[in-house]
Backbone bond lengths (Angstrom), bond angles and torsions (degrees), N, CA, C in turn:
res aa  C-N    CA-C-N  psi(-1)  N-CA   C-N-CA  omega(-1)  CA-C   N-CA-C  phi
1 M - - - 1.472 - - 1.525 109.47 -
2 P 1.356 117.69 148.17 1.450 120.92 -179.74 1.535 111.05 -71.24
3 D 1.305 116.57 151.54 1.457 122.17 175.10 1.508 110.46 -66.70
4 W 1.326 116.38 140.20 1.442 122.45 -174.19 1.558 113.55 -63.97
5 D 1.341 116.28 -19.62 1.456 120.86 -179.80 1.551 112.99 -93.54
6 K 1.329 117.38 -12.76 1.457 120.16 -173.15 1.537 109.71 -93.52
7 D 1.332 113.40 145.75 1.421 119.73 172.08 1.536 108.36 -68.84
8 S 1.303 117.99 125.36 1.468 122.73 -175.55 1.503 110.35 -148.31
9 P 1.365 117.65 158.48 1.478 118.82 174.63 1.516 111.23 -59.39
10 Q 1.331 119.11 -34.68 1.440 120.57 178.15 1.486 114.02 -64.00
11 L 1.329 117.65 -46.12 1.432 122.69 177.00 1.536 112.02 -61.85
12 R 1.315 114.55 -41.38 1.478 118.92 -179.93 1.538 111.13 -67.20
13 S 1.327 115.95 -37.77 1.435 121.64 175.40 1.528 111.53 -61.51
14 N 1.353 114.39 -44.65 1.475 120.94 178.22 1.506 112.70 -59.35
15 L 1.327 114.68 -45.26 1.448 121.35 -177.94 1.546 110.32 -69.11
16 A 1.323 116.82 -39.47 1.463 120.34 176.72 1.527 112.65 -60.33
17 Q 1.349 115.00 -38.89 1.448 120.24 177.58 1.535 111.66 -62.64
18 I 1.302 115.39 -43.10 1.449 120.85 178.92 1.512 109.87 -62.99
19 L 1.312 115.88 -46.77 1.444 120.61 -178.53 1.528 111.75 -61.79
20 E 1.321 117.71 -37.22 1.461 120.29 175.98 1.517 111.23 -63.39
21 E 1.337 117.40 -41.52 1.462 122.51 178.13 1.520 110.65 -63.79
22 I 1.351 116.62 -40.88 1.420 122.71 -179.74 1.564 109.66 -64.03
23 A 1.343 115.11 -44.50 1.445 120.37 178.45 1.525 112.64 -61.14
24 A 1.276 115.28 -40.43 1.501 119.62 -176.84 1.536 106.93 -70.42
25 A 1.349 118.67 -34.26 1.438 122.87 -178.24 1.559 113.85 -79.62
26 A 1.326 114.26 -16.02 1.497 118.22 -174.12 1.570 110.60 -58.21
27 K 1.341 116.95 -35.72 1.422 120.77 -176.92 1.545 110.80 -66.49
28 Q 1.332 115.35 -27.88 1.483 117.81 -175.30 1.497 112.92 -76.67
29 R 1.325 116.18 -22.90 1.458 123.64 -177.89 1.533 111.71 49.70
30 D 1.327 115.51 46.19 1.464 118.09 172.60 1.482 111.32 -63.98
31 K 1.339 115.29 160.80 1.471 119.67 173.76 1.508 109.89 -62.95
32 P 1.340 120.11 128.19 1.436 121.16 173.63 1.495 112.33 -68.02
33 T 1.327 117.64 136.00 1.482 121.71 179.50 1.502 111.84 -134.30
34 V 1.304 115.68 154.52 1.447 119.68 176.23 1.515 112.73 -66.77
35 E 1.301 116.76 -22.94 1.489 121.76 176.75 1.505 109.21 -63.71
36 A 1.345 118.44 -36.41 1.449 121.24 175.35 1.535 110.86 -60.98
37 A 1.294 117.22 -41.88 1.456 119.58 -179.52 1.524 111.33 -69.99
38 R 1.317 116.52 -31.42 1.491 119.24 174.55 1.558 109.15 -60.18
39 Q 1.314 115.14 -44.27 1.495 120.04 178.72 1.509 110.42 -63.33
40 W 1.342 116.75 -44.36 1.464 118.79 179.09 1.529 112.07 -56.43
41 Q 1.317 116.12 -44.92 1.451 120.81 -177.47 1.533 109.55 -62.79
42 A 1.336 116.58 -42.91 1.454 119.71 179.07 1.506 111.96 -63.42
43 I 1.336 117.43 -43.92 1.494 119.76 178.09 1.526 109.95 -66.55
44 A 1.318 118.94 -36.74 1.454 118.60 178.57 1.494 113.46 -63.59
45 M 1.365 119.05 -30.11 1.435 123.88 178.90 1.556 114.51 -84.75
46 R 1.318 115.74 -2.23 1.475 119.00 -176.36 1.541 112.15 -61.03
47 N 1.341 113.25 132.12 1.500 120.00 -179.88 1.494 114.80 59.68
48 L 1.333 117.62 25.07 1.457 124.34 171.08 1.496 110.27 -107.80
49 E 1.251 117.83 156.02 1.458 121.44 177.39 1.526 107.52 -86.27
50 V 1.354 113.89 110.85 1.466 118.06 -178.84 1.505 108.84 -102.75
51 Q 1.344 115.45 155.17 1.470 119.29 -177.98 1.568 110.57 -65.54
52 E 1.316 113.12 -44.13 1.466 117.94 178.83 1.491 108.31 -146.51
53 A 1.364 118.43 138.12 1.476 121.48 -177.68 1.488 113.20 -60.78
54 R 1.345 115.70 -26.92 1.514 120.49 -177.30 1.501 111.81 -66.19
55 F 1.330 117.51 -16.69 1.455 121.30 -177.89 1.518 111.85 -79.87
56 V 1.322 118.11 -14.02 1.476 122.66 -175.76 1.497 110.82 -91.19
57 G 1.355 115.90 121.84 1.490 121.50 176.17 1.496 112.75 71.42
58 T 1.316 118.67 20.40 1.485 122.74 -178.48 1.542 107.73 -126.12
59 F 1.323 115.16 134.15 1.431 119.39 174.47 1.563 108.60 -87.90
60 R 1.333 114.20 147.12 1.479 118.21 174.87 1.512 109.36 -58.43
61 G 1.310 115.38 143.67 1.462 121.58 -176.71 1.510 113.12 95.57
62 E 1.337 116.71 -21.02 1.472 119.30 175.03 1.496 111.57 -80.57
63 P 1.376 117.69 165.28 1.467 118.78 -177.13 1.505 113.33 -49.96
64 G 1.334 113.22 128.56 1.462 120.08 -175.92 1.521 114.94 97.49
65 L 1.303 115.12 -23.63 1.490 121.41 -177.95 1.528 111.49 -124.70
66 E 1.359 116.13 24.10 1.459 120.63 -177.04 1.546 112.96 -58.73
67 N 1.270 115.48 -32.05 1.489 117.57 -171.71 1.519 113.32 -120.69
68 V 1.349 116.08 21.08 1.454 121.68 -178.17 1.535 109.41 -86.49
69 N 1.300 116.97 113.00 1.503 121.85 175.37 1.538 107.70 -98.67
70 V 1.320 114.94 155.14 1.460 120.24 176.78 1.513 110.01 -131.42
71 R 1.314 116.27 149.50 1.485 117.82 -175.97 1.547 105.43 -145.78
72 V 1.305 115.43 140.63 1.457 122.46 168.57 1.520 106.74 -119.74
73 D 1.308 115.69 111.27 1.469 122.55 -171.08 1.550 108.10 56.26
74 T 1.309 116.49 -118.28 1.468 117.58 -178.93 1.534 113.68 -100.75
75 N 1.344 115.28 6.18 1.445 119.51 -177.99 1.524 111.25 -101.04
76 Y 1.305 117.03 125.78 1.458 121.90 178.63 1.532 109.76 -96.32
77 G 1.349 113.24 146.60 1.468 119.38 168.67 1.507 112.32 -68.26
78 V 1.283 118.13 177.14 1.461 122.87 176.75 1.535 109.12 -58.87
79 D 1.302 117.23 145.11 1.462 122.11 177.21 1.519 108.36 -56.87
80 P 1.348 117.25 139.92 1.463 119.89 -178.00 1.489 114.88 -52.31
81 A 1.330 116.91 -38.19 1.449 122.02 -179.71 1.505 112.91 -66.02
82 D 1.339 118.05 -17.93 1.424 122.42 -177.54 1.513 113.48 -105.73
83 V 1.348 117.64 -5.09 1.468 120.34 -174.13 1.547 110.55 -62.92
84 G 1.337 119.53 -42.24 1.430 122.32 -177.68 1.522 112.31 -57.37
85 E 1.315 117.13 -48.30 1.444 122.97 179.47 1.542 110.74 -66.99
86 A 1.308 116.89 -37.68 1.485 120.95 178.89 1.526 110.18 -64.34
87 L 1.355 115.63 -38.46 1.430 116.87 179.31 1.516 112.90 -72.40
88 K 1.353 117.58 -32.31 1.464 119.61 175.19 1.532 110.41 -62.49
89 Q 1.321 116.41 -43.49 1.445 121.31 179.99 1.519 110.18 -66.15
90 F 1.323 115.67 -42.18 1.458 121.65 177.79 1.537 110.13 -57.32
91 E 1.293 116.86 -50.27 1.466 120.59 -176.16 1.514 112.11 -67.26
92 A 1.293 116.76 -38.21 1.515 119.36 177.75 1.525 111.62 -64.30
93 K 1.311 114.38 -45.54 1.483 116.72 179.36 1.513 112.57 -67.42
94 L 1.337 116.33 -41.27 1.464 119.11 177.37 1.532 113.04 -59.64
95 Q 1.325 114.78 -42.57 1.476 117.28 -178.30 1.519 111.76 -66.59
96 T 1.373 115.11 -35.36 1.484 119.68 177.03 1.540 110.87 -66.20
97 L 1.351 116.39 -46.22 1.469 119.80 178.83 1.492 113.18 -63.40
98 V 1.313 116.22 -40.43 1.476 121.19 177.85 1.551 111.76 -63.73
99 A 1.331 113.99 -44.42 1.490 118.13 178.31 1.490 111.64 -59.58
100 E 1.313 118.67 -41.43 1.457 122.68 178.09 1.509 111.29 -62.75
101 L 1.319 116.41 -44.77 1.489 119.52 -178.56 1.543 110.05 -71.10
102 D 1.325 117.80 -37.87 1.456 122.03 177.83 1.541 109.75 -58.20
103 A 1.299 116.69 -36.68 1.468 120.27 -175.27 1.543 112.90 -68.58
104 V 1.311 114.04 -30.54 1.502 117.11 -177.87 1.551 111.51 -101.09
105 L 1.286 116.79 -9.55 1.448 118.98 -174.62 1.573 110.00 -133.82
106 P 1.346 117.51 79.52 1.447 118.98 -179.26 1.520 113.11 -61.06
107 F 1.319 115.64 155.60 1.446 120.02 -177.07 1.553 108.88 -60.53
108 G 1.301 115.83 133.43 1.474 121.81 178.19 1.456 113.28 92.85
109 K 1.306 119.24 -9.88 1.471 122.93 176.96 1.552 110.21 -86.33
110 A 1.292 116.86 130.86 1.482 120.69 -178.41 1.524 106.85 -76.49
111 P 1.316 118.03 133.39 1.452 119.72 -179.17 1.527 112.84 -74.40
112 D 1.339 116.63 144.88 1.437 120.00 173.21 1.526 109.07 -79.82
113 A 1.306 120.02 -177.29 1.426 123.01 -174.60 1.515 111.87 -63.75
114 D 1.329 119.14 -39.30 1.474 121.35 178.69 1.518 110.09 -67.52
115 Q 1.338 116.40 -44.16 1.462 121.12 -179.45 1.532 109.39 -64.41
116 L 1.336 117.85 -38.76 1.455 120.88 179.23 1.534 108.96 -61.36
117 A 1.294 115.86 -45.62 1.527 120.44 175.89 1.503 111.64 -57.24
118 A 1.345 117.35 -42.55 1.447 120.99 178.45 1.517 112.41 -64.27
119 I 1.347 116.57 -39.28 1.478 119.85 176.51 1.507 112.50 -63.44
120 I 1.304 114.26 -44.71 1.536 117.09 178.51 1.516 109.92 -64.02
121 D 1.350 117.56 -41.36 1.445 118.67 177.88 1.540 111.62 -61.46
122 L 1.319 117.30 -39.79 1.445 120.83 179.74 1.543 109.76 -65.32
123 C 1.368 115.43 -45.41 1.454 118.43 174.58 1.514 114.79 -54.78
124 A 1.333 112.63 -43.43 1.456 119.20 -180.00 1.505 113.80 -66.51
125 W 1.389 114.25 -39.91 1.474 117.39 179.79 1.485 110.37 -65.18
126 V 1.367 119.23 -49.27 1.434 122.19 -173.82 1.538 109.28 -64.07
127 H 1.299 117.31 -38.45 1.469 121.55 178.74 1.549 109.08 -64.89
128 S 1.293 116.64 -49.18 1.487 123.29 -176.45 1.516 112.95 -65.42
129 E 1.340 115.64 -39.51 1.469 119.52 179.87 1.544 110.17 -67.50
130 W 1.342 114.18 -41.20 1.474 117.09 178.54 1.513 112.19 -64.44
131 V 1.342 116.29 -38.73 1.454 120.63 177.18 1.544 109.74 -67.28
132 R 1.345 116.64 -37.94 1.507 118.25 179.16 1.500 110.79 -65.08
133 I 1.336 117.53 -41.78 1.461 120.67 -178.61 1.549 108.62 -71.19
134 H 1.308 116.31 -42.63 1.490 122.62 -176.59 1.545 110.44 51.06
135 P 1.322 115.60 60.54 1.457 118.98 -171.82 1.514 117.79 -69.47
136 F 1.339 116.13 -23.07 1.458 119.63 -179.16 1.536 109.84 -97.67
137 A 1.328 114.66 161.37 1.451 119.38 173.82 1.527 110.25 -72.84
138 N 1.331 116.29 -25.66 1.483 121.02 -178.51 1.534 107.54 -158.45
139 G 1.354 115.50 147.52 1.441 119.97 175.26 1.497 115.28 94.66
140 N 1.355 116.84 14.78 1.478 119.57 -178.07 1.490 114.44 -70.70
141 G 1.302 117.20 -35.55 1.478 120.51 179.79 1.527 110.77 -67.45
142 R 1.363 117.08 -43.60 1.453 120.09 177.64 1.531 109.43 -62.76
143 T 1.309 116.63 -43.05 1.487 119.78 -179.02 1.519 110.02 -65.84
144 A 1.326 118.97 -39.35 1.429 121.62 176.66 1.521 112.60 -61.04
145 R 1.322 115.59 -40.03 1.502 118.65 178.55 1.520 108.97 -70.70
146 L 1.307 118.83 -34.46 1.494 118.42 174.76 1.514 110.78 -64.21
147 W 1.330 116.52 -42.73 1.489 118.83 175.85 1.565 110.33 -53.92
148 A 1.304 116.79 -51.13 1.451 121.52 -177.47 1.536 110.67 -61.06
149 N 1.291 116.58 -44.25 1.499 118.60 179.16 1.514 112.24 -69.09
150 S 1.311 118.11 -32.14 1.433 119.16 177.71 1.533 110.80 -64.57
151 L 1.321 116.77 -37.39 1.474 118.94 178.48 1.512 111.59 -72.78
152 A 1.322 115.38 -38.12 1.520 120.36 175.97 1.521 107.95 -55.63
153 L 1.314 116.42 -52.38 1.459 120.14 -178.16 1.542 111.76 -63.46
154 R 1.303 118.94 -34.89 1.439 122.24 179.08 1.522 110.70 -58.43
155 Y 1.347 115.85 -32.91 1.480 119.98 -176.38 1.472 114.16 -112.21
156 G 1.340 115.17 27.55 1.452 120.01 168.47 1.493 116.56 84.52
157 L 1.328 117.27 5.69 1.474 118.64 176.98 1.564 109.17 -93.58
158 P 1.340 116.44 159.33 1.442 119.07 175.22 1.506 111.52 -72.47
159 P 1.334 118.72 161.66 1.443 121.75 174.70 1.523 109.45 -76.25
160 F 1.345 116.44 82.52 1.458 122.62 -164.73 1.541 115.08 -86.95
161 I 1.311 115.75 -0.56 1.465 120.04 -176.39 1.541 106.81 -105.21
162 R 1.280 117.25 115.07 1.420 123.92 -178.18 1.547 110.22 -63.82
163 L 1.323 116.44 128.73 1.462 119.51 -176.63 1.532 110.98 -81.40
164 R 1.308 118.90 -39.68 1.448 119.62 -177.89 1.525 108.45 -154.59
165 P 1.295 121.87 131.33 1.444 124.60 -7.99 1.527 110.15 -67.60
166 R 1.331 116.58 163.15 1.427 118.57 -175.86 1.525 112.26 -64.43
167 P 1.308 118.96 154.89 1.443 121.35 -172.49 1.535 112.37 -66.39
168 N 1.313 113.46 163.77 1.481 120.99 172.92 1.519 107.63 -93.63
169 A 1.334 115.96 -130.67 1.468 121.81 174.43 1.532 113.46 50.03
170 S 1.329 115.18 48.34 1.464 122.49 174.76 1.546 111.76 65.75
171 Y 1.325 116.45 19.11 1.469 120.94 -177.79 1.523 112.60 -60.99
172 G 1.316 117.26 -42.67 1.465 120.11 -179.63 1.518 111.74 -64.62
173 Q 1.316 118.98 -41.58 1.459 122.41 179.38 1.512 109.27 -65.35
174 A 1.317 117.93 -40.24 1.489 119.98 176.10 1.520 111.45 -62.18
175 G 1.311 115.42 -39.45 1.465 120.25 177.31 1.505 112.47 -59.60
176 A 1.302 116.83 -40.22 1.477 120.83 178.12 1.523 109.52 -64.11
177 K 1.306 117.24 -40.90 1.488 120.25 176.84 1.570 109.49 -65.72
178 A 1.307 117.52 -36.86 1.437 122.22 -179.66 1.561 109.56 -61.83
179 M 1.327 116.87 -39.47 1.412 121.11 179.10 1.517 114.22 -67.13
180 Q 1.344 113.32 -16.51 1.455 121.15 173.26 1.506 113.76 -96.86
181 G 1.332 114.36 4.57 1.496 119.90 175.89 1.495 118.04 95.93
182 D 1.347 116.93 6.07 1.461 121.29 -177.40 1.543 109.44 -107.83
183 W 1.326 118.20 110.57 1.474 122.01 -178.53 1.531 112.29 -91.12
184 R 1.304 119.46 -9.53 1.499 120.08 -174.22 1.539 113.60 -63.90
185 P 1.334 119.88 -39.79 1.460 118.81 176.71 1.510 111.59 -60.32
186 T 1.321 118.58 -33.23 1.466 120.99 179.12 1.508 108.57 -68.61
187 A 1.289 118.79 -38.85 1.475 122.33 177.32 1.499 111.38 -58.25
188 A 1.328 116.46 -43.49 1.484 121.56 179.00 1.533 110.75 -62.85
189 V 1.338 114.99 -42.43 1.480 120.13 -179.79 1.561 108.11 -65.65
190 F 1.341 116.73 -43.39 1.475 118.51 -178.64 1.528 112.56 -64.91
191 H 1.294 117.64 -35.84 1.471 118.71 176.08 1.542 110.37 -60.25
192 R 1.325 115.69 -41.47 1.476 119.99 178.95 1.532 112.06 -67.32
193 L 1.357 114.34 -41.75 1.435 118.39 178.86 1.543 113.46 -63.54
194 L 1.329 116.17 -38.15 1.478 119.63 177.01 1.514 108.11 -65.75
195 E 1.279 118.20 -47.44 1.474 121.01 179.27 1.532 112.16 -56.02
196 D 1.335 114.64 -43.85 1.455 119.13 -179.90 1.497 112.53 -66.67
197 F 1.373 115.72 -40.07 1.485 122.56 -178.98 1.536 106.75 -62.31
198 L 1.320 118.19 -48.75 1.437 121.41 -176.53 1.510 112.96 -68.14
199 A 1.369 115.97 -32.09 1.490 118.09 177.80 1.534 111.89 -69.32
200 E 1.329 116.62 -24.85 1.479 121.12 -178.54 1.533 112.03 -82.61
201 Q 1.347 117.89 -14.33 1.491 119.36 -174.75 1.501 111.04 -80.92
């Protein structure tokens, strides 16, 4: 089985399956939940060689992962003891923001320039906040990109953020800022990624 951290046909197949499910669900406009992300991470790890089975579908701080810390370079994710509360706050704010945008942008209506900017900002915030919390032991970046693409699809945009390998265009530097609580660099990167995606079509 391929390693869970390596780019592989199996991982790409897993991520493609999740994206298909997200695209099919976009029309329903269900409330976004952290439980959906838990399922995405578990599907993404399917048929991959994982270090420990307890890392799949489990948030840090839950039984078995009470003391698991994560770090990207010098930036640490939220302390395991605080992940549960951080996810509750994340979910509540996300559902509020989505409800507000749903109200002004019915399904099938093309966004105007201001609404497009709001969609990109929402994609950037959800991605950055997930990266800041880093709730899983592994697979947080993939899940963050799935979050952003799920919101893009919800509002009629294409899934413009490449899942694997991760994007270029200063994406890594923006991720470092996200872990420090600043989502704005990610928004700038996402604007460029969307422009590039549309130019290639």
